[in-house]
N, C-alpha and C positions, 0 to 999 in steps of 0.2 A: 183514832187509829185506822190505818189502812194497810193494804197488802203491798207495802213497798212504795217508794216515791215514784218510780217509773209507772207502776200501775195507777198511782194517784194522778199523775199527769195525763195518762191516757183517758182515765175516767173524767177528768176535768174537761178535756177536749170534747168528749162526747156530751158532757152535761151542759156546756156553755156555748157550743156552736153546733151547726148542722153541716151536713155534707156540702162541699163547695165553698164554705166560708174560708177566709184567709186568716192565717196565724203567723205572727212574726217571731223570728228567732235571730240570734246574733252569732253567726259563724265566725271563726271556728268554735263550735260548741259541742258539748256532749252529744254524741250521735243519736241516742234515743229520742232527743227532742224532735228531730226531723222525722224519725220513724213513727212516733205516736201521732204526728200530724198526717202524714201521707198514708199510713196504714188504715187510718180512719176516714179516708176520703176527703180530707181538708187540703187546702192549698198552702204550701210552705212559702213564706216570704222571708227574704234574708236582708237584714241590716248588717252588712259585713263590718266587723270591727276594724278600726284603722290602725295599721301597724307601721310605726315609724320610730327610728332610733332605738329599736329593741323593746318598745313598749306599745301596749294596746290601749286605745281610747274609743269612745263612742262617737260616731259621726251623727250628731243630733239632727242636722238638716236632712240627711238621708233617712234617718229614723222617722221623722214626721212625714216626709214625702212618701215613703213606702206605705205608711198607715193611711194617708189620704188617698193615694192612687189606687190602693187595693182594698179599701174598705175593711181594714184589718179589725177583727173582733177580739182577739186575744193576743197578748204579748207573753212569751215564755222567757223569763229572766233567770239567769244563772249567777248567783252571788253567794260566795266567791265563785269566780268563773273557772270552769273546767273546760279546756285545758290551759288557758293562757295565764292563770294565776292572779288575775286582777281581783282586788277587793274594792268594790265600787264605793266611792266616797258619798257622803250625805248629799253634796251638791249634785253629783251625777245621778243619784237615785231620784232626787226631787225633779231634776230636769226631765228625766224619762217619765216620771209619774205625772208631771204637769201636762206633758204631751198626750199621755194616755187619757187623762181626765178630759182634755179638750175634745177628744174624739171618741169618748165613751168606750175605751178599750179596757177589757179586764186584764189584770196583771196576775199571772200565775208565776210565783216566785219560788224557785228551788234554792234553798239555803242549806243544803245538806253538808257542805264543807265549812260551815260557819265557825267551827271550833278550831280550824287550822289557819291562824293568822300570825304572821311573823313580826318581830320587833320593828317599830316605826310605822306600823299600819294598824288601822282600827276598823273592825267590822261594824257596819250599821245595818240592822234589820229593817226592812220596809215596815215591819209591824211597829217600830218605834217612831216612825215619822208622823207628820201632822195627821189629824183625824180625817181630813178631807180625802186621803187616799184609801182609807180602810174599807169603804164599801165597794171598792173596785179590786180588792186584794184577796187572792187565794194563796195562802202561805204553806209551803211544804218544808218540813224539817225531819230529821231522823237521827238517832244515835248510831245508825248502822256503820258509818264510816269511822267515827271517832272511837267506838268501842268494839269494832270488829264483830258485830252481831247481825250482819246482813242476812244470814241464813234464817233468822226469825222473821224477816220481812216487816220490820217495824217502820211506821211512818206517822208523823203528826201533821194533820191537815187542818189548818185553822182558817175558818171562813166566818167573818163577822156578819156579812150581808145575809139576811135570812132567806131571801129569794135564791141567791146563789147556793146557799147551804142546802136548801130543799132540792134544788136541781141536781146537786152533786149526790145527795143521798139516793135520789131516784135512779140516777145512772149507775150508782154502786149496787143498788138492789137488783137492777136489770142484769148486771153481770153475775148475779148469783152469789155475791159476797156479802154476808150478813153479819158475821162475827169475827173479831180480830183473833189472831193466834194468841192463846193464853200465855204461852211461853214468851212470846214477844212482848206482851203487856208487862209481865213480870220483869223481863230484861230492861225495858224502858224505865220502869220505876226504880229498879236497882241501880242502874248506871247513873241516872240523873240525881240520885240522892247520896250515892257512895263513891262516885267515880272521879271526883275532882283531882285527887292525887295522880290517878292514872293519866288524866289529860295533861297535867303539868309535866310529868315525866316523858310522856309521848312527844309533846311539842319540843322539849329539850333534845330528845334523840333525833327527831326529824330535822331540826335545825342543824344538827351536826352532819346528817346525811346531805343536806342541801349545801352546806359549806364545803364538804368534801368534793361533791360533784361539780360545784361552781369552779373551784380551784383546778380540778382535773381538766375540765373542758378548756379553761383559759390557757392552761400550760401545755396541753397536748393536742387540742383540736383548733388550730389557729383560724381555720376557715369556717368554723361553726360558731353560732351565737346562742348562748344560754340566756333564755328570756327570764329575767329576774322575777321569781314568784313572790307575790304579796301574801298569798294564802294557798290552801290546799296542800296535799302531800305529793303533788304531781309536778314534774318539770317538763318544759316545752322547749325543744332545742331546734334551731334553724340550721339545716345542713346545706342550704342552697349554694353556699360559697364553694362547694366542692365540684359543682358542675355535673353531678350525676343526673341521669334521667330518673324519672319516678321508679321505673322498673329496676334500674341499677341500685338505687338506694335501698329498695326493699330487699333485693338479693343480698346486698352487703350486710344488712342488719340480721336477716334470718339465716342465710346459708353460710356466711363467712364469720360474722361476729357471734352467731348462735344466740341472738337475743330475740325474744318475742315481745315486741313493743306494740303500742297502738300507732300505726302509721298516720301521719297528718292528713292523708287523703280521706279518711273516714269522717273527719271533722269538716270537710268541705274541700272543693277542688283547688282553692287558692293556697292551701297549706300542705300540698302533697310532699314538699321538701322538708317538712318538720317531722319530728318523732316525739311521742309522749312517753316519758319514763315515770314509773311508779316507785317512789322512794320510801313507801311504808313497808320496809323490810329490814332485815339485819344489815349492819354496815358491811359485813363481809360479802353480802350479795351485791351491794353497790360497787364495792371495790372490784369484784370479779367481773361484773358487767363492763365497767370502764376499761379494765385491762384487756378484755376480749375485743372491745370496740377499737381500742388503740392499736392492737395487733392487726386487725382487719384494715383499718385506715392507713396504717403505716405501709402495708403491702400495696395498697392503691397508689399512695404517693410515690413509692419507690418505682413503680412501673409506669407512672405517668409524669 
């Protein structure tokens, strides 16, 4: 147990690297990944995901080149990926894992969204892959997203390699964190043993929210592109077709549509024309948000 996954990632950064070491991430990715690297004096290296025909893939040649050229020590993986919604396949994970093994790179794998996978896709945990990867793996999971218990700060940090586990425990102790939140521990046990029905009903509801938004975007926002999510409860929408500047898009979302989204620019400079929507909410909230956005965009189209 740890004090939340982001804390666990920061602790891993301090445990497995020293100041000035390089750590690889894949933008656009959950922005605390970059923060825990740079806030701890490490060097952030980016293997930008390849975006083509509305889908994201890994540029494996760039992945290995960045590791070689920068002497990368740790790779922070997000699976399922937040915000682009990819659920990495077994083949993709093994290709990344093999490159990391060749260059003795530790894999810190955040699987916090693993319960949110949509029909036609299958989640593969790095923990289930060949034994050769396990000594290089630090796995992070948590029930916080699935069961809405983030306030208890629960996290499961699984480290098979005894040397890495000892280093993590030392860094954790140095931060003054010695015992897990007892309420969090009870919550973890409870939801993992009694929460299956909740997850099934939640996924059904989220799938409905996704279907509603997908249809609405297609029918009402012809210049936007809804990136099809394979997992997570987040949607990633490309508004670059409207020709806004980054500042105009932000103004439209916040001041005109009255929506408080995560702007794509916080996930990396190349995605400033994207917006991340959180659909883990009542359907009525999604409907209201889409109608407000349509009204704001209709005004823009009318005047331009």
